[in-house]
C-alpha positions, 0 to 999 in steps of 0.5 A, spaced: 456 511 505 453 514 498 457 514 491 457 522 491 460 522 497 465 518 496 467 522 489 467 528 493 472 525 498 477 523 493 476 529 489 478 533 495 483 529 496 486 530 490 484 525 486 482 526 478 477 523 473 481 519 467 478 514 463 471 516 463 469 513 457 472 506 459 468 506 466 462 509 465 456 509 467 458 503 472 464 505 475 468 512 476 476 511 476 480 516 478 487 516 480 493 520 484 500 519 482 501 512 482 495 510 485 488 508 482 481 507 485 475 505 482 468 506 486 462 502 484 455 501 488 452 495 489 445 491 491 447 488 498 444 481 495 449 476 491 454 481 492 460 477 493 460 474 486 459 480 483 464 484 486 469 478 485 467 477 477 468 485 477 474 485 480 477 480 475 474 484 469 477 490 471 484 488 472 483 485 465 481 492 462 486 496 466 492 491 464 490 494 456 490 501 459 497 500 461 495 502 469 499 499 474 494 494 477 498 492 484 497 500 486 489 500 484 483 499 489 476 497 488 471 501 492 465 497 494 459 502 496 452 500 497 446 503 494 441 500 500 443 506 504 440 502 510 445 496 510 452 495 511 456 491 507 460 485 510 468 487 510 469 479 508 469 482 501 476 485 502 479 479 504 478 476 497 484 477 493 482 475 486 482 481 481 483 487 485 485 489 492 478 491 495 476 496 500 468 496 503 465 503 504 460 504 509 461 511 512 467 516 512 470 512 518 472 507 513 477 512 509 481 511 516 483 504 514 486 505 508 493 507 509 494 511 502 488 515 504 488 516 511 490 524 512 491 522 520 496 517 518 500 521 513 500 527 519 503 521 524 508 520 519 511 527 519 518 528 519 519 530 526 516 523 528 522 520 524 529 518 528 534 522 526 540 519 523 547 522 522 549 523 515 552 517 512 558 521 510 560 523 517 558 516 520 565 512 521 562 506 523 558 506 518 564 507 513 568 502 517 562 497 516 562 498 509 569 497 508 569 491 513 563 487 508 567 489 502 573 486 505 569 479 506 567 479 499 560 482 501 560 485 494 560 478 491 556 474 494 551 473 501 555 474 507 552 468 513 549 471 519 555 468 523 560 473 518 555 479 520 556 478 527 563 477 527 564 484 523 559 487 528 563 485 534 570 487 531 567 494 530 563 494 536 568 490 540 563 485 542 563 478 544 560 474 539 555 469 542 557 462 539 551 457 537 546 463 534 544 464 528 
C-alpha cells in the first residue's frame, strides 16, 4: 500500500500529524488520543534489520518527547509496490510494536484501527449487568469478603469458594484449587 494512502487512511480516522520537524522526511508521525502511529516506507532488501534499528531509534526519540511508547506503533510499508513485505517482522518486539501494511485489508488486523471491530463492540452487544447498588447478592459478596479480612490480605481460593457456596447455598467440592 502506498505511503500517501496510509496517510489518508489515518487522517480519515481522526489521526493528526504532530512533531513533523522531528520525523520528517523519513517518517510520518500522527496521533489520536493516546495512540501514536509512525509510518515509514522501506525497500524490500534487508528490511528486517533496518526496521529493528529504526524501531529502537524511534523509541529513543519518543522517550525524549515524553510520548507513551507502549501506545506507539510503527507501520511498515513498501516502496516497491509489486512485492509484499513479510508479516514475520511484526513478531520482533525490539523497540516498538510493528504492523506491516501491504494493503488496506491489513488495517483490519489492527484492533485500534479496525472500524468493523469497533462496531462489533457497540453497547448493545455487551451483556447487561444489574446496577451494582441494586444487586443484593453483590453487596452480600462484598460484605463477606470484607468480613473475611479481604481488605487486608488476599483470600485463598478455598476461602472464596466457601463465601460463594454460602451466598449461593452450594456445596463446596473438596480437593479443587
